[in-house]
N, C-alpha and C positions, 0 to 999 in steps of 0.2 A: 766589365767579366760577368758578374749575377747578369745583365741586360742580354750579353750572347749569346749567354746558357738558355735562358727564355727563347729567347729568335732562334735557338736548333732545335728545341727542344717543338717547337710550333711548326717543325717544316721534315719532321719526323716521318709522317704520314703519308708521302708520295712513295712513285714507285721509275725506276727508273732503267735504260740499258746503258752499258758505260766500260769504258775500259776493256775494251778486246784483245787477242794475244795476235800471234801470228800463224794456231792452226783455226783461233776463233775471228776473221778478222773488221765481221762489219756484227752493228747491235741495230735495236731500234727502244726508243727509247720513250716512256712515261715519269715526267717532273710535276712535279709542284712545290709550292712553298706563300715566299711573301715578299712582295714587294714597299721601298720606301723610297723617298724622294729627298735629294737637296739642291735645291736653286735660292734662288732670286729673294723668296719668302718666307726664307729660313733649312731646318736639318733637317732632315729624322733618320737618318744614318744609326744604327743601334739605337733608338732612343724606343720608349714602350708611351710615352706622352701623346701619340697620334692613335687612331683608326688600324685595325690591319686592315692590309688588302690584298688577297687572294690571288694567285696565276698558275696555271695549268700549262705545261710541254709539252713538246714532240722531238726526241731528239732523231738521230740517225751519224751512225761512225764510223770510220773505218780505217783501220789499221796502217799504218805507213813502213813505221820499223820500230825498234822493242822502246823507243820512248818520244815517237812523234805520231799521235794522230789528226787526222782533220777530223773535222766536225760540223757540221749543222744545227741551230738549235730554233726551234720552234714556240712562242708562249701565247698567251691570252689571259687577258687579265685587267687589274682596275687597280689606278692609285691614286691619293690626294693628300689634300695638306689641308692644315688651319691652322695660322697663327693668331693662337692668342694674346697675343700682345700689343695688338690693336683691333678697333672696329672697320666693316667692315663697309665698304661704300659701291655705289654702281659704276664712279669713277675708278677706283681702284680694291677691287675688290681682297680679301684677308683670305679668300681660299680656293681652291679647283678641285673638280674629280674627275680624270678621266678615265676614256675606257679603249683601249689600245692591243696593239698585234703588234709581235714582230718575231721578225725571222736573221738569221749570224749565222757565218760561218765563219769557223777561227781553225787556228792548231794550235792542238795541245805538246804540252811540254809535260813527260813524269821523269819523274828526278829516279825513280827505281823501275828495277826489271819489269813483267807481267808476271812473274813466279813469286814476288814482294806478299804480303801480306799485308802491309801498307804503301799505299803508294800516293805522294803528295803529289801535285802536279798546277800546271799555270797555263792558262791558253790566254790569246789577244788573236782578233780578229777584226771583221766589219760587218753592220747586218743595216736594217731595213727595219724603219716602223710605222706602221698603220693605223691612226686614233679614229677610229668608227662614230660616227652621227649622231652622239649623245653625251647629255651632259653638258659640259661646257662648250663641247664642239658640234658646229651647225653645219660644218662644210665636213667632209671625211679628207685629212689630211696626211701627206704623208713624209716622211723627218727622216734622215740616212741615221745610223749609231754608228759613230766613229769617233773614236774605237770603243769596240764590244771586250771587253779583258775580264781577266777574274783567276779563281784560284779554287784548291780541295782536296778530297783527300777519298782515298779507294781504300775500304777493309774490305779483304777477300775470303770470303764464306767457303772459299773453295771452289774448285777449277772454273764456276760458269759463274756463280752469283760472288756478285761484291756490293757492300756497305758502298754508296756514297753520301757525300754530304761539300757542298759545290755553295761559290759568292763570285753572285755576276756582275760586273760593271757596263752598264749602255751609258754613252755621252751625245746628247741630242744634240743635231746640227742646231737647232733651234730652242729658242731664250724668253720665250713668251708665252711655251704652256703653261706658267701658272700665270697668266694676267702683267705681269713686270718683266722689263725688260732693262736689266744697268744689270750693275759689278761686272763681274772680269771671267765668268764660265754661263756657259748653256746650262739648261737645266741638267741632270743627272741623277739614274736611277739603281739604285739598289738590289738583286733577286737572294733571296736567299732558298734555296730549295735541299733537298737530301732524297736521300729512294735507296734502290736495289739495281743491281747492273749486273745484265744475264749477258753474258759473251753468247754469240749465232758465230755459226761455221760446223765443220765435223774436223773433229782433233786426227791427227796423224795414223794412227789407230784405233777407231773408238770402240770397236769388238773384244782388245785387248790379243790379240787370237795368233803376234809376233808377227802378223804381217801387214806393211805402211797400207792406207786406208786406197792411195791411189793403185797398189794392186791387188788388192782387193777386191774378188769378183765377188764376194761373200762379204756384205761388210755387217749381217749382223746377226754373224757365228754366236750363240750362250757364252757365258763364261766358260771355260774347261775342256771345251770338246775339241781335240785333237785335226789338224787342217792339213791342206797341200799347198804345195808354194803358190797360187794363188789366191789361198786362203780359207775358200771352198772347206767345209766335212768329209771328211777322209771315206770313201767310201770302197768297198776290197771287192766287195762281188759287182760290180757298175752293173747295178738292177737299178738305178736314180733313186736311191733309198738310204739317207745317211748312215754312218754307222751306227752315230747314237741314238738313232731314231727306230735302226734297224733288228726288228725282234730273231730276224735270223740272218747275221749280216756276213756271213762265210756261204749261204747257197742265194745266185741269183731269183730274188721273186716279186709281188708284186704289191707296188703302192698302199693300192688299196686294198692287203694285207700287210700292210706293215713288213712289208720287204724279201715275207714269206712265198715258195712256190705253193701253185694248190693244180698240179697234174689236170686234174677233171673237170674245173672253171666249174667247181659249185660254190663256191667262198667260201667255204674251209680251206685252213691252211693244212698242208699235210702232213703236217705233225700230228696233229688234233685230227685229221680223217680215218675215220675205223672203216671206211673202202677211198682211200684214195686213189685208187685206180680208174674208180666209178662215178658216177656221178648223182648226186644224193642229197638229202633234206640236213640243215642245221639241226632238226627237231632231233634225227638217228645218225648226230654226227658224222655228217657227211654220206650217208650209208641210203640203198632205195628199199621202196616201199611197192612193188611190183602191184601187191593188192591194194594196198592203200587203208590193212588192220591195224596200222602204226606197228607194227611190229618188223623193223629192216631184214633183208631176203637172206641175212645170215645168220638169223638168230629163226626165222621164221619156216619149222614144221608142217607147213601147210599152208604154202605156196597161192594156194589158188582157192582162197577163199575170197566168198560172194562178195560184192560191195554192201556194207551195212553192218554187217552179221557182228556179234561183239565173238572177242578172239582169247584166247590164255594168253598169258607168257610167254609161249610156244609159239602162234597163233595160231591155234587150230580153232574154229568152234567153242563154245559151251555149249555142252548136255549137261545139266543142270540134276537129270532124274537116271544120265546112265543108259539111259535105254535105246541109245543110237542114234536116236533124231536130234540136229541142232535146235538150240531155243527157241533161231528164227523160225521152224518150222514146224515145231513140235504148237499142237495145240493147247497140249500139258504138259509144259514145262518145269514142273516139277511134282509130276508122278510119273511112274515110269508103263508105259503103254506100247502100243505094236504099232506096226506100220499101216495098218491097211486103216489108223482109224488118230494119223498123221498123231501118234505122241499119247494119245490118251486109253488106260483103263478101259474093263468093258465086266464090271462086279461080279453083275446075274449069267452071266457069257447070253446075254439074248441077240446079238446084234446091232444095240443101242451102246456107243458108246458114255459112257458116268455123266461127263460133260455135256450132252445133249437126252439122259434119258430122267424123266422124271421121276419114273420110280428104279434107282439106280442099283438096287437092293432087295426088288424082285422082278422076278423073267421075265419080261408081258413079251411085246409085240414091237414091229419098228412101226407099225403105222398108229399105235397109240404113244409113241415116244416112248416105249421101254415097260409102259403100264401094260396090266393087261383088261380083257377087255371087261368094260362097265358091265353085270351081270343085269339082263333084262328084266327082272325083277325093282331094280331102281331103277332103270328107263321109265317100266311105268307108272313105277311111285310119283317122278319127276310131270310125269302127265297127266296123276292125281293131283296133288301138290299148284297147280298151277293152275286148276278149277277152283280152288280152296285161299284165293290170296281175294284181299278183298281192301278197298278205301271206300272214307270219309265220301260223304255224295259232294263235284264238283271239288274234290280235291285230290293232292296227291299225300297225303298222309293217310297211312300203313290202319287199317282195326287191328283189333287187339287179338280177336277172334284169327288172324294170318300167323300170329307170331307162333304157330303149332307149328305148321304145316310149315315156314320155312324154318326149323328150328331143324326140323329133320329133312329139310331140301341141301343144308349147311352139312350133315356128319353125310350126305351119302358122296356130298361133292370132295370132304378133306378122305372120302375111304377111295376115292376114286382121282388120285392125282393130277391125270392124267387128262383129265375130261376138263373142258372148256365148255363152260356156259354163258349164253345168249338171250338176254329177256328183255321180249321184244311187247313192247304197250300198245293197248289199241281202244278206240272209240268208237257211238256210233256218230249218229250225220248233225244231230243236234245239237245249231250252236253255230259260233264263227269257227270255221276252219282253221285257221292259227289257236285260235285260243285251245281246239282240241287237238291238234297238235303237239301243243306245251306243254298239255295236261299231260298226256304219254310220255310225253320225253322225260317228266318231274315224275309218274308212279315207276316205270323202270329205273328210276336212278333209285330212287325209295327204298323200292330191293335192296339192288345190288350195294346199297350202303346200309343194310340191315345183318344179306350175308357176311359184308365185310366184319362190320361189329361181331361175327361167331367165328374170327379166323380163317374167311377164305380170300385166298388173294387176290386183291384187285386184281390181275395182274391175269385174270383165269376169268374175268366177269367180262360181260359188254352189255351195254343198257341203249337200246335204239326204241323210237317213240314211232309211232306210222301215224298217230292220232285215226284218220277216217277212211283213211287212203287205203286200206284192206279189207274190204268189206267182206261175211263169212257167210253172211244171211242179206234178210231182205231188210234198208232200214228204214221201208214204211210201212213195217210192222210191228208192233211193242213186241213183239217173240225176237221175231229179225235181232228189233236191236239193242235185246238184252246179252246176245246172242258175241253181238261186234263188236262190245265190251268187255275185252279181256284180255291174259296177259298170258303169252306165251312163254314156253323155256325150250329153248333149244341145245344138245351138246353135243359138242365135237371135240377132234384131239390137238 
């Protein structure tokens, strides 16, 4: 008994499909287990003193009646035996090893019905054995297995799956596979197998909706769903969407909207559409927005807003300073102004709006950008200052004597904020042209940097070097060259 339990335990790792019912008539299986030999040189049935020889198999079975199935069985494996009681000789080896494949067909007789938890059975049939050209076989051989018989047990694990254990005996029509011919019987093999069986085929009512599968036009109805006589889910409004999936089961609608209607065809169901009779957008809950300002027409108090204008909750353009000019058209959206100045104020009343007025708190002129005219005395003073700007010889470095004049120039510019200053540098024609041009440019930049250091905005200053290109005197004379080495200061608004 102990040896039998050990043999069966070795076979429990296989899979099979077997033992079908009237509703599941077909099955296909995969088997596995061990093969043992009995013949002229010994008997290994239910013994453990020999090496284990494994096999794999496939089966196909068909239900015939409550107690009878027909099955085919295909195996591939190895078997062998060693007679330890005698020595091997070339004339009479004491061992053999074979690789063989079998195919058999048999009738299977079940002792209990298909609904039984445990189903013992026996079977009998015939088959073919094919020995491959390896090991002891030098040429392929084909033999018959007649008879092939056995028995087993099916343990039901559910309506589809069962655990199956089987013993199969195959009686060979030859007697020399073990290198010995003698005795009263041919070579015999025993197959131990185990596995799981899976019944194939449809149930009579696979979806349990009360309609037989043969009449069921909707065989995959979910559990608990009410169906009609054909087994299909009910659809009261006849819109093609079953009631259990229909968000509006009493009103015909669209499948794309879970069975709900959409009169304006904007993709939003009527029950969720604020404007069910007018095509709209999902963002505005089905309402249109004619001026594209993000406010639905039914809420928009300013429906003609220009494209791109920002609006408030009522759809009207924003006017931060409440001056009657909308932000997008207001040059000063945060300061109340007048329409003539595009919404900007004019604090000093000089006709120049504050955003363009260089002197917004002092009344000036339009020509001077809102600043008063620069006094003539200051213009004259600038001309004098230009003649008192000195540089180190051959250098752009300002001489200290120039600082007082430039300080005076900075004060004049700061008093007259509307005035811009152009600093022009000139040289005589002594030396290289390019050198003179570069020197004149650097000298004007030195003057500009000095004025910036005294608080004059860089945007009001322009530095241009002309080199020797604009002489005012004869460069052939020393007196003329002295006049040509100069800085000119020009004011503008």
